[in-house]
N, C-alpha and C positions, 0 to 999 in steps of 0.2 A: 260353547255352551248353548243349549237351546233357549229360545225365548221364554218357554214356559218355566224352565229352571230359574232363569234370571228373574222372572216375575215373582216366583215364590220367595226369593231372597229380598226383593224390593218390598213386597208385601209384609214380610216379617219385620224388616227394619222400620217400616212405616207404622205398623201396629205397636211395636215395642216403644217407639218414641212417643206415640200418641198416648200411651199409658204412663208417660213420665220416666221411662227407664233410660239409664245411660246404656246405649246400645253398643256392647262389645261383641266381638266375634264369637266368644264363648256363649253368650246369651242367644245369639242367632242359631248356633249349633243346637242348643238345648230346645229352643222353640221349634225348630224344624226336625229335630230328631236325627241329625246327621253328625258325622265325626268332625272334630275341630280342624284337622288338616284339610278336609274337604271344603269347609267353610273358608279357610284362609286362602285356598287356591281360587275359589269362586269369587271372593271379594276382590282379589287382585285383578281378575278379568273384568269385574264390574267397574273398578277404578279406571282401568284402561279404556273402557267404553264410555267413561264420563258420567256415570250414574251415582258414584259414591266417592266420598273423600273422608279422610280421618281428621279428627280434632286433636287438640293438645294432649288429651288423656287417652288417645287411641280409640275414642268412641267413633262409631260409624255415622256419617252424616250424609243425607241425600243431597245431591246437587239439585239445582232447579230442574234440570232435565230428569233426574231420577225421581224427584218429588212428583212431577207431572205424570210420569209413567206409573208410579206407585198409586197415585190417587185414581187414575183410570182403572187400574186393576181392582182396587178395593171397591170402587163404585160399582163395577160390574158384579163383583161377588155379592155385595150386600143387596143390590137390586134383585139378583137371582134368588137369594135366600128369601126375600120378601115374597116373590112370586111363588116359589116352591112351597112356602108355608101357607100363605094367605089364599092362594088359588088352587094349588094341587093338594094341600092338606098334609104335607110331610111334617114329621116332627123336626125339632131344631137340629138334632145331630145329623139325620139323613139329609136335611136341606143344606147343611154346611158342607158335607162331603160332595153332594151332587153339584153344588155351586162351584166348588173348586174344579170339578171335572169340566164344567160347561164354560167357565169364564173366559177361557182363551179362544173360544169359538164364537163369541158374541160380537157381531159387527156393530159399528156405530149406529146403523139403521135400526137394528133389533134393540139395542140398548135404549135408544130414544123412544121406541114404541113401548117397550116395557115400562119405562118411566111414566109415560102418558097413561097407559092402561092402569097402572097402580096409583094414579093420581098424585104423582110426584112425592113419594114417601120421603120423610126426613131421616128415618133411621132403619136399620135392619131389624129383624124380629127381636134381637137381644138388646135393642136400644142404642146401638152405636151408630153415630152419624154417617149418612151417605154423602161422600164428597160431591160437590157440584150442585147441590140443591139449596145453597144459601142458608144453611142451618148450622148453628154452633152447638157443640156438645154441652148439654146442661151440667151445671156443677152439682156435686153431691158428696156424700161421705159414704164410706164403706159400712156395711151392716155390722161389721166387727167393732166399729167406733161410734155407732149410732146411739142417740139418747134412749134410755130405757123407759118403757111405759107409755109412749105416745105414738099415735098413728103416723106411719111413714109411707111414702110412695116409692115403689121400686122404679128407678129410672133406667138402669141398664145393668147388663152383665159385662164385666170388663173383658175386652177382646181376647186377652191372653188365655182366658178360660175356655174359649171356643175350641182349642185344640184337644181338650179332654172331652171326648164324645159322651162318655157315660155321665160326666158331670153336667153337660148340657141337658141330657135326658132327665137327670135328677131335678134340675132347676125347673124345667118345663113341666114335668109330671107333678111337682109339688106346688106349682103356682107362683114360683119366684120369677115372675115375668114383669116387664115394664107395664106400669099402670096399676099393678096390684097393690093393695094396701096391706101392710104388715106391721107388726109390733114386736119389739124386743122385750122379753120378760126378764125380771130379776133372776140372776143365777143363784140357785139354792146351794147351801153349803154341801160340799163333797160331790156335787154334780159336775160332770164334764160337759163342755160344749156351751154354745150360746142358744138359749131357748127362744124360738121365734114363732109367733102366732101368724098363720097365713091361711086364709079361707076357712077360718074356724078351727083349724087343727094346729097342734104344737109340734114343731120339729126342732131337733137339737143339731146345731151346725158347729163343726170344728171351726176355730177362729180363722184358719187359713182359707177355708171355703167361704165363710161369711165375708171375708175381705174382698171376695170377687163379685159381690153384689153391691151396687151403688144405689143409695136411697136419698130422698130429700124429705124435709118436713112438709106436711100438707098445709094448704091455706086454711084460714079460719073457716071459710065456707065449706071446704071439703071435710074438715074435722067435724063440723056440725052435722053434715050429712052422714058421716060414718057413725057418729054417736046416736043419731036418731034411728039408724038402721039396727 
């Protein structure tokens, strides 16, 4: 199995675990869009290589060696996404695709220079933490469970949503981006979806889609600023 194929599997396991999932082979297959027999064969090779082991419930666990390699892959990918969006101006979806193409070609030297040039960013454009920069993922709640009627700050788009490129474009285009202030409105009788105010516009989100956006309450100072505006 090629290094790039193994890296894709390590990245998938890392991402799913970071989102609190119990990582079974079937979930890795769904995430990567490959057949379950293919995943089973690949996982066996990764176990032989010492990167993966199984838990009591047959969940996939990264060994210390697997975790180290996975963090290195994810770090390169998220740094590249930051560069592609912030410097080259690509949209979220194109940046995600191009980062996946480039990540296996980035040397430690280039990775370090990228990090310096970007002033050591803590997250990718979607708000997910970049491993190795000493930053912990901020805690939040999903937009589907957020309190109604109060200003909220978008902190991240859950990583598993990144594999849906059109969804990434939707979030980016409609301002559901880290740092943006949003507000969930009361749902009217007979209406479907969760009404959300963002950038002065109301959009209705399916609950499953809203669950992929993480938000937090604004500080009192930030709330006052939003109110005055």
